[in-house]
N, C-alpha and C positions, 0 to 999 in steps of 0.2 A: 257543353261535357255532359256526359252521362251521367246521371245521380247512381251511386253506389249504394246497392241495398244493403239494407241495414243486419240482414244476417251475415252479410260478407264481413264486415264492420266487428259485429259481434265475434264472428271465427278466427279473425286474424288479430282481436285482444285477446283472445281464449288464449290463442295456440300460443303470444309473446307472455304471457301471463303464466303457462304451465313451462315456458322452456328455462323462463327465470325462476321457477320453482326448483326444476329437475337440477338447474346448477347449482342453488344453493344445497340441495341437498345433497350432492357427488361432493362439495367442498366440505361438508358437514361431515362426511363418510372420510372422507380421506384426514383430516384434523383427527376425527376419534379413534381412525386406526395409527396416526403417528403422532400420539399425545405428547412424548418426550421430545420428538425431534422436533414437532410445531413451538413447543414452550422454549427450546433452545436458542431455536432460529429467530424467535422474535423478541427475547432477553438480546440476545447479540445485537440484533439490529438495534432496540434500545439503545442499549450501551454505545455502538457506534456513532450514532448520533449522538448525543449527549458528550461524549469524549471530545469528537470530532468539532461540536462548538467550542467548547470549550480551549483547546487547542487550536482552532482558526484553523482548522484546515478547510473550510466550506466557504466559497465563495461570498465577500461580503456584499454581493447583487443579491444575494435570495435574504438576506435581512434588510428590515428597514432601518434609516437613520435616524433617533429618536433621540430626542433631546431631554434634560435633564427631568423638565416636568413631568414627560409621556412616561420616563422609568421612573419614576415616582408611583402615579398612577397605575402603572401595569401591576406595580407590587401590592397597591391595594385589592386591585383585582382579582390576583392569582391569592392573597389572604381569604380574599372572601370564596373563590370556588375553593382554596384548600379547607375551607369550614365547613361548605355546605357537603364537600366528598365524607367529611368527615364525619357528617352529621348523617348521612347517609350509609356510610358503615355500620354505623352503631343500630340506626332500624333495620336496618335489613338484617342483624345478629338478631334483633331481639325479633324477628316477624318467625326467623327458624327457630328460635328457642319455643316460639308459640308453634310450629310445624306447618306454619304458612309458607309454603315453599314458593307458592309464585309472588305474592308480594315479596318475599327474600329475594328472590330472582331481580326483580323488577329496579330494587335500591342496588343490589350488590351493580348490576351490569349500570346505574346510573353514576353508580360511584368509579366505575374505571372509567365511563365518558369521560366526567368529571377530570379523574386525573391524567389522561390526553390532556383534556383542554390545556388544564397548569403544567404541563410539558410543554405543550406550543406555545404557550405565554411566557413561559419562563427562558426558551430557549429563544425566542426573540427579545426578550428585554436582555440578555447577554451578549447573544450578538448582534444584536443592533445599538447596544446603549453601552453597557458596563454592568459592574456590580457597587454597592458599597461597603468601605469597613466601619465594622463597631467603634465608638469613640465611647468610653468610660471608667468608672474607675475599677480597677485593676480585679479585685474581685470579683466585681459584675461580669467584666469580660470575660474571666475566665471560665466562669459560669456559663455564661451567654456560648464561648466558644465548646465547651461540650455539648449543650445542648444540641446547637446546629451540628457536631461532629455526630452525635449518635441520630440525628433527623435526616441525615442525609446518608450516613452508614446502612440504617434502617430502609430507608426509602430503595438503596440498592439492591440489598439483601433478598428485601421485599418483592422484586419485579419476576422472577421467573416461578413464585410462590401465587402471585398474581392473576400470571398468563395463565398457569396452570389450571386454576380455578374457572377462570374465566372460559376457556376452551372447553373445559369439562362441563362446565356449566349449560353451553348450549347446544353441544353436541350430545348430550345423555337425557333421559328421559326422568323427571321423579325418581321414577323404578330403579331406573339403573343406577341411579344417584347414590339412594339407599344403599345398595349392595356396595357400592366402590368402598374399600377396605379405610383406603388414607382420604378420601373427601373431604370428610368431618375437622381432622389431623391437621391436617393443611393450611384446610379455610380457616381455621382459629388461629392458627401461627400466622398467616398470613393477613388478617383481619388483624390481629394483634397488634403485629408491626406496624401496619400502617397508623392503625388508631392514634400509638405512640408517636410516630413519626408525624403524622400531620398535627398532632396536637401541640409536640413541640416546634414545626414548622409557623403555626399563628402566636406562639408565644413570642419568638426570637426574632418576626415581623414586628409585632409592637415593641420590643426593645429596642430593634435597630431603627424604625422609624419612627415611632412614635413617643418613646420613652425616654432613650435617651438620646446623643447625639453622633453622628455619621461624616465618614468622610467618602468622596466619590471616586472610584478607580475607574476611569475608562478604559474598552474594552479592546 
């Protein structure tokens, strides 16, 4: 078999790399020119996936058959993921207050990736196993349910804000972001909502799994 010249290999690799870069640039331009539409589509897709899981619309075969032990361990992992995402958001906010846009972007993208990981793990737990019902003193139960409702409500409401900010962040240069009128305001609202939501998520996790008792509800 004849040996392929190194120049040809470099040319092919360079061509592929340039093609991938061009594709990414084209995708960014499409997203940049359709920020609102992209946000709406991505948000609706997320809502459909979550609602479909809770309503048991999706085939059972796409979810693993989880034991109660696996469900409990998943709950532990989810709490760790949420706590890490919370720390990333706070650190990212700190860096933008200091004017360090590069580090701010890294931590905010990391938090978004962790939130997506949380969503996958949570839906796997619900679709493949079930949920747990809080059992405790009446007043504590009401406090738990209120915190849980705020946690869920803020999570749902913040989805479009977070997606809009992420798309804006990856499609605009730092100079362009500074000129965007609502970027900072939406960012503050979205980050605040997620900080409160994730904090309450960790608190309710501790109450349900480690402080008070619970009753398993099958999926």
